[in-house]
C-alpha positions in Angstrom: 0.1 0.2 -0.3 1.5 3.5 -0.6 0.9 6.5 1.3 -0.9 8.6 -1.8 -4.0 5.5 -1.9 -4.5 7.5 1.6 -7.2 9.7 1.0 -6.3 13.2 3.7 -9.6 14.2 6.1 -10.7 16.9 4.6 -12.4 19.8 7.9 -16.1 20.0 8.6 -17.1 23.2 7.4 -20.3 24.1 6.4 -20.6 25.6 3.2 -21.8 28.6 2.2 -25.1 28.5 -0.3 -26.8 31.6 -2.4 -30.4 30.2 -2.0 -33.0 30.1 -0.1 -34.3 32.4 2.0 -33.0 35.0 4.4 -35.3 34.4 6.7 -33.7 31.1 7.6 -30.0 32.2 6.7 -27.6 32.4 10.3 -25.2 35.5 10.2 -22.3 33.8 7.8 -25.6 32.8 5.0 -25.6 29.0 5.0 -29.2 27.8 5.9 -29.6 26.0 9.2 -31.8 22.8 6.9 -28.7 23.1 4.3 -26.0 22.6 6.7 -28.0 19.9 8.5 -28.8 17.8 5.1 -25.3 18.2 4.4 -23.7 16.6 7.5 -26.5 13.9 7.8 -25.5 13.1 4.4 -21.5 12.8 4.6 -22.6 10.8 8.3 -24.3 8.3 6.0 -21.0 8.3 3.2 -18.7 7.8 6.1 -20.5 5.1 7.5 -21.0 3.3 3.9 -17.1 3.3 3.9 -16.2 2.3 7.4 -18.6 -0.1 7.0 -16.5 -1.7 3.5 -13.3 -1.1 4.6 -14.0 -3.3 8.3 -15.1 -5.6 6.1 -12.8 -5.5 3.9 -10.3 -5.8 6.2 -12.5 -9.0 8.1 -11.8 -10.9 4.6 -8.1 -9.7 4.6 -7.6 -8.1 2.0 -4.0 -6.5 2.0 -5.2 -3.3 0.6 -6.8 -2.2 3.8 -5.2 -2.3 7.1 -6.3 -2.0 9.9 -5.3 2.1 10.8 -7.7 2.4 8.1 -10.8 1.6 9.1 -9.7 2.4 13.4 -10.0 5.8 10.8 -12.5 5.2 8.9 -14.7 4.5 11.9 -14.3 7.2 13.9 -14.5 10.2 11.0 -18.0 8.0 10.7 -18.5 8.4 14.5 -17.2 12.1 14.8 -18.9 13.5 11.9 -22.7 11.3 13.0 -21.9 13.5 16.5 -21.8 16.2 14.8 -24.9 15.3 12.8 -27.0 15.3 16.3 -25.5 18.0 17.8 -26.9 20.0 14.9 -30.2 18.3 15.0 -30.2 19.0 19.4 -29.4 22.7 19.2 -32.3 23.2 16.5 -34.7 21.2 18.8 -33.6 23.5 21.2 -34.1 26.5 19.7 -37.7 25.5 18.5 -38.8 23.9 22.3 -37.2 27.5 23.1 -39.9 29.7 21.0 -42.3 27.4 21.8 -42.4 28.9 24.9 -42.0 32.3 24.5 -45.0 34.0 25.4 -46.6 36.7 23.2 
């Protein structure tokens, strides 16, 4: 296995788009729904990669090392925790809005 076959880990950065209503945008201009959707999609993709690498390692694939499988599993774990945190924040904000008296 060569060093060039290992992909770099990209930082978790919310995308900043220009579409959607301005009322749903944060101070940076990214719609919350878009950021949450991207986090969920990333978590699903990372989970698929981790599952595939773990299966290939378990089958004895010489191109997959234990370190790659563990790193992929941890990356999936972190991306899932990020998506869960975003979801929890929106639920918390919703509850605060519902508790506000008009």
